[in-house]
C-alpha positions, 0 to 999 in steps of 0.5 A, spaced: 495 189 359 499 186 353 505 191 354 505 188 361 505 181 359 510 182 354 515 186 359 513 180 364 515 175 358 522 178 357 523 180 364 523 173 366 529 171 362 532 178 364 533 176 371 534 169 370 541 169 370 542 173 376 537 170 380 540 163 379 547 166 381 544 169 388 541 163 390 547 159 388 551 164 393 546 162 398 548 155 398 541 153 394 542 147 389 540 151 382 540 145 377 533 144 376 532 152 376 537 153 371 534 147 367 528 151 367 531 157 365 534 154 359 528 151 357 524 157 357 529 161 353 529 156 348 521 156 348 521 164 348 522 165 341 516 161 339 512 164 344 514 171 341 513 169 334 506 168 335 505 174 339 508 178 333 504 174 328 497 176 332 500 184 332 501 183 324 494 180 323 490 185 327 494 191 324 490 197 323 489 198 316 492 191 315 499 189 315 501 186 308 507 183 305 513 187 302 520 186 300 522 188 307 518 183 311 520 178 306 528 180 307 527 180 315 524 173 314 530 170 310 535 174 315 531 170 321 532 164 318 540 166 317 540 167 324 537 161 326 542 157 322 548 160 325 545 160 332 545 153 331 552 153 330 554 157 336 550 152 340 553 146 337 559 147 334 558 141 330 553 145 326 558 151 325 558 153 318 564 158 318 570 156 323 576 160 325 577 167 328 571 170 325 566 164 326 561 169 331 561 174 326 556 172 321 551 171 327 552 178 329 551 181 322 545 177 321 542 179 328 544 186 326 541 186 319 535 183 322 533 188 327 534 194 321 530 190 316 524 189 321 525 196 324 524 199 317 518 194 315 515 197 321 517 204 320 514 204 313 507 202 316 507 208 321 502 214 319 505 219 315 504 226 318 508 232 318 515 233 314 518 232 321 516 226 325 518 226 332 515 219 333 518 216 327 525 219 329 524 216 336 522 209 333 528 209 328 533 211 333 530 205 337 531 199 332 538 203 329 541 203 336 539 196 338 542 194 331 548 198 332 549 195 339 548 188 336 554 189 331 559 192 336 557 186 341 558 181 335 565 184 333 567 184 340 568 176 340 572 176 334 579 172 336 583 178 334 589 175 336 589 169 332 586 173 326 591 178 326 597 176 330 596 182 335 590 185 339 587 191 337 588 198 340 585 198 347 581 204 345 577 199 340 576 194 345 573 199 350 569 201 345 566 194 343 565 192 351 562 199 353 559 202 346 553 199 346 551 202 353 553 208 351 550 209 345 543 207 348 544 212 353 546 217 348 539 216 344 535 216 351 538 223 353 538 226 346 530 225 345 529 227 352 533 234 351 529 234 344 522 233 347 522 235 355 528 240 355 524 246 352 524 254 354 518 254 359 515 260 363 513 256 369 518 254 374 515 247 375 515 246 368 522 247 367 524 243 373 520 237 372 523 234 366 530 235 370 528 232 376 527 224 373 534 224 370 537 227 376 534 223 381 536 217 376 543 219 376 543 220 384 540 213 384 545 210 380 551 213 384 548 211 391 547 204 388 554 204 385 557 204 392 560 198 395 556 191 394 550 195 390 555 197 384 557 190 383 550 187 384 547 191 379 553 191 374 552 184 374 545 184 373 545 188 367 551 184 364 548 177 365 541 179 364 542 183 357 550 184 356 549 191 358 557 192 360 558 198 365 565 201 365 569 202 371 568 206 375 561 204 376 560 210 380 560 214 373 557 209 369 551 207 373 550 214 374 550 215 366 545 209 366 541 212 371 540 219 368 539 215 361 533 211 365 530 218 368 531 221 361 527 216 358 521 216 363 521 224 363 520 223 355 515 218 356 511 223 360 512 228 355 509 224 350 503 222 354 499 227 351 500 226 344 498 218 344 491 215 346 492 211 352 493 204 349 498 207 344 502 210 349 502 204 353 504 200 347 510 205 346 513 205 353 512 198 354 515 196 347 521 200 349 522 196 356 521 190 352 527 191 347 531 194 353 530 187 357 531 183 351 538 185 351 544 184 346 546 177 348 551 173 344 552 166 343 546 161 346 542 167 348 542 171 341 535 168 339 532 169 345 535 176 345 533 177 338 526 175 339 525 180 345 527 186 341 523 184 335 517 184 340 519 190 343 519 194 336 512 191 334 509 193 341 512 200 340 510 201 332 503 198 334 502 204 339 505 209 334 500 206 329 494 207 333 495 215 333 488 218 333 486 225 334 492 227 338 499 227 334 506 226 336 508 230 330 512 236 333 515 241 328 522 244 329 519 250 332 514 247 336 519 242 339 523 248 342 517 253 344 511 249 345 508 255 349 507 258 342 503 253 339 
C-alpha cells in the first residue's frame, strides 16, 4: 500500500494546477481551492521528510550515516535557503540575472548526492547490474533535467546583452522531457527487446510502446493536445514541443516503454520490492522539475521516489535483477 500512498501524495500536487485551471474556465471560484493547494505544496516536504526517515530507520541491515548522506543534508539546507529567496525576494541572497542559478544547482547536486547515498546501499551482485544502472539513470536523469530547468531561467539578455542561439533555448525548454524519455526507451531496449523464438514473446515488448505512441498521437489532435500539454507543463514542468502530434507520441512511446520494462522486471524482484520500484519511478515522474516556488515540493517528491525505488531494490531475495551482458541479449540461453 505504501507505493500507492506515495503516488497519491505527490499526484495531488501534480494535478492541482490543471484542476484549478479547468474549474476556472467553467466559471467556478477557485480562490479557496488555490489557497488549499498552496498550503498543501508547502506541507508536502514535511510529510515526505517523515516518510523518508521511516524508510531509513527500517532499511534492511540498517541505513547508517556516511559522507554522502551528510552532504545531502547540507545541500538540502542550501536549497531551503535559496528557495526562500525565490518565494520572497526580500530573502534573496544573490541578485541579478543569475539569481535563479544557485537554487537550480543546489537541487541538481542534492538529487545526485542523495542518489549516490542510496546507490551505495544497494546489494552488490555481478559486475554488471541492470538494477543499479537503472537506478543511476533515474536519479541522474532527473538531476540533469533539473539543471537544464534552472539554466532556462537565467536572464541571458541582461547578462550577455543578447540572447543565446535558438537551439540552446530549445534544448533548455524541451531537453528535460527528451532526456527522461530517452532513458526510458534505452532500458526498454536493453531489457524488453531481445531475440526470442516465440512470436508472442517478441511482439509483447513492442505492443505497449506502440500503443502509447498511438495514444499520444490521437490525444494530440485538437483540444486534447492542448490540455495534455498543459497538464504536463503545469504539473511537472514537462514542456513538450510543437508539433504536439510528434512530441506527445514520443512521450507516449516512452511511457509504454517504461510499462514494458516494468513487466520485464516482474520476475526479478519480490512482489513488495517490485511495487516499490515501479511506484518510486511514478512518484519521481509526478514530482516533476518545478522552478521557483514549486521547487521544494518537487525536490521532496523526487527524493521520496528515489527512496521508494532504492528500498525496493534492497529487498531482492532469491530472485535477481543482475543481468549479465549475454543474458540481457539472449535470456533463452540461460
